[in-house]
C-alpha positions, 0 to 999 in steps of 0.5 A, spaced: 467 685 666 460 686 667 457 690 673 455 687 679 448 687 681 448 690 688 452 697 686 450 700 693 454 694 697 460 696 693 466 699 696 470 704 693 476 700 691 471 695 687 468 701 684 475 704 682 476 697 679 470 696 675 472 703 672 479 701 671 478 694 668 471 694 666 472 694 658 464 692 658 462 699 662 461 706 659 466 708 664 471 703 663 471 704 655 472 711 656 477 711 661 481 706 657 480 710 650 483 716 654 489 712 657 491 710 650 491 717 648 495 719 653 500 714 652 501 715 645 501 723 646 506 722 652 511 718 647 510 723 642 513 728 647 519 724 649 520 723 642 520 730 640 524 732 646 530 728 643 530 733 637 535 738 639 532 744 635 525 742 638 528 742 645 531 749 644 525 752 642 520 748 646 524 745 652 520 748 657 513 746 654 516 739 653 518 738 661 511 741 663 507 736 659 512 730 661 511 731 668 503 732 667 503 725 664 508 722 669 503 725 675 497 722 671 500 715 670 502 715 677 495 716 680 493 711 675 498 706 677 496 707 685 489 707 683 490 700 680 494 698 686 489 700 691 483 697 687 486 690 685 483 684 688 490 681 689 495 687 689 501 683 689 499 679 683 498 686 679 505 689 682 509 683 679 504 682 673 507 683 666 502 690 665 504 691 673 511 691 671 510 695 665 506 701 669 511 702 674 517 702 669 513 707 665 514 712 671 521 711 674 525 714 668 522 721 670 523 720 677 530 718 676 532 723 672 533 728 678 539 723 680 541 721 673 542 725 667 538 723 660 534 717 664 528 721 662 528 718 655 527 711 657 520 714 658 519 711 651 518 704 655 511 707 655 509 705 648 509 698 651 503 700 655 499 701 648 499 693 648 492 694 653 489 696 646 488 688 645 484 688 651 480 695 650 478 693 643 477 685 645 482 684 639 481 676 640 483 674 633 489 678 633 491 675 640 490 668 637 494 669 631 500 672 636 498 665 640 500 661 634 507 665 633 508 664 640 507 656 640 511 656 633 517 659 637 516 655 643 516 648 639 522 651 634 526 654 640 531 648 641 533 647 634 534 655 633 538 655 639 542 649 636 543 653 630 545 659 634 550 655 638 553 652 631 553 659 628 557 662 635 562 656 634 563 658 626 564 665 627 569 664 633 573 659 628 573 664 622 575 670 627 581 666 630 583 664 623 583 671 620 587 674 626 592 669 625 592 670 617 591 678 617 594 680 624 594 687 627 597 690 622 591 690 618 586 692 623 585 685 626 588 687 633 585 681 637 581 675 636 574 678 639 575 684 634 576 679 629 570 675 631 566 681 630 568 682 623 566 675 622 559 676 625 558 682 620 561 679 614 557 672 615 550 676 616 552 680 610 551 687 613 558 689 611 560 695 615 567 696 612 571 698 618 575 692 618 577 688 611 582 683 609 588 685 605 592 679 604 590 674 598 588 668 603 584 673 608 580 675 602 579 668 599 576 666 606 572 673 607 569 671 600 567 664 603 564 667 609 560 671 605 557 666 600 556 662 606 552 667 610 547 667 604 545 660 605 546 660 613 541 667 614 535 663 611 536 657 616 532 660 622 527 663 618 526 656 615 525 653 622 520 658 624 516 658 618 516 650 618 513 650 625 508 656 624 505 652 618 505 646 622 502 650 628 496 653 624 495 647 620 488 645 623 487 638 627 484 633 623 479 628 626 480 621 623 473 621 620 471 618 614 466 620 609 461 615 608 459 617 601 466 619 597 471 616 602 475 622 604 479 621 611 480 626 615 476 632 617 476 638 621 474 637 629 467 641 628 466 639 621 459 637 620 459 635 612 464 633 608 469 638 605 469 634 598 462 632 597 458 635 602 455 629 605 453 629 612 458 626 616 454 624 622 449 620 618 
C-alpha cells in the first residue's frame, strides 16, 4: 500500500489504516514484524503453560504474559476495526474472524475453566506472513492446491461415501460373527473397528477371536492397503493437470512442433521465432 500524497488531509482512522495495512511503508513493515513476533511468543506461552511442572513453577508469569498479549491483541483488533474502510466487511472476513477468535478464550476463561488453552488458535494469525513478506509465489502454489482440490472434490466425496458404506457393511458383519462376548458390543463399535482396520491404524483394543472373524479382518487389512491410496491418486492426478501449463495451438514454422506456452516467443525445440 502506497502512502497518499496529501498526508495532511488524512483522518486519524486513515493514518492508522496506513500503518496497520501498509506493508510498503516503514511503519507498516515494522508493525507487521512486531505483530508476527508477538503472535509467535503468545503461542509459545500457551504451549509452555500446558506443561504441568512449568505451570507450577512459572504459572503466575505465564498468566501475566498471556494477559499482556491478550490486551495487546485486543487493542490491535479494535484499531483494525476502527480504521477499516468497511468495518462490517473486515469483521466477517477470514482474518477478522481469526483476530476475534484469538481474543475470546482469555475472556471466556473467567466463565469456563480450561478455555484459555484454545488461545493456540492465534497461530492461525501467522498466516499474515504471506501478506507481510509478499510471498506471492507461495500463494500461487497454494492456489494450485486449492484448484486441484476443487476439481477433485466430487470424486473424493464419492470415494468417501463408498468407504463409509464399506465400513458399515464390514462392521455389521463383524458384529454378527464375533458378537458382544468378543468385544463387538454394538454395530457402531464394530464400525469403529472396521475404520481402524481398513485405515491400517490397528489400535488393538478390539480384535476378532473366531476363525471367520480373523479371515474377514485379514481381507479388510489387505483391502486397506489398496484403498488408502485412492484419494491420494485422485488428488495427485488433478494437481498434475492443474499445474500443467496451458499450451496454445501454435505450430513452429521450422520444425513443425505443435503447442507452445502462451507467452512463448521462440520454439522450445529448435529456438525458431514463432512470430515470423
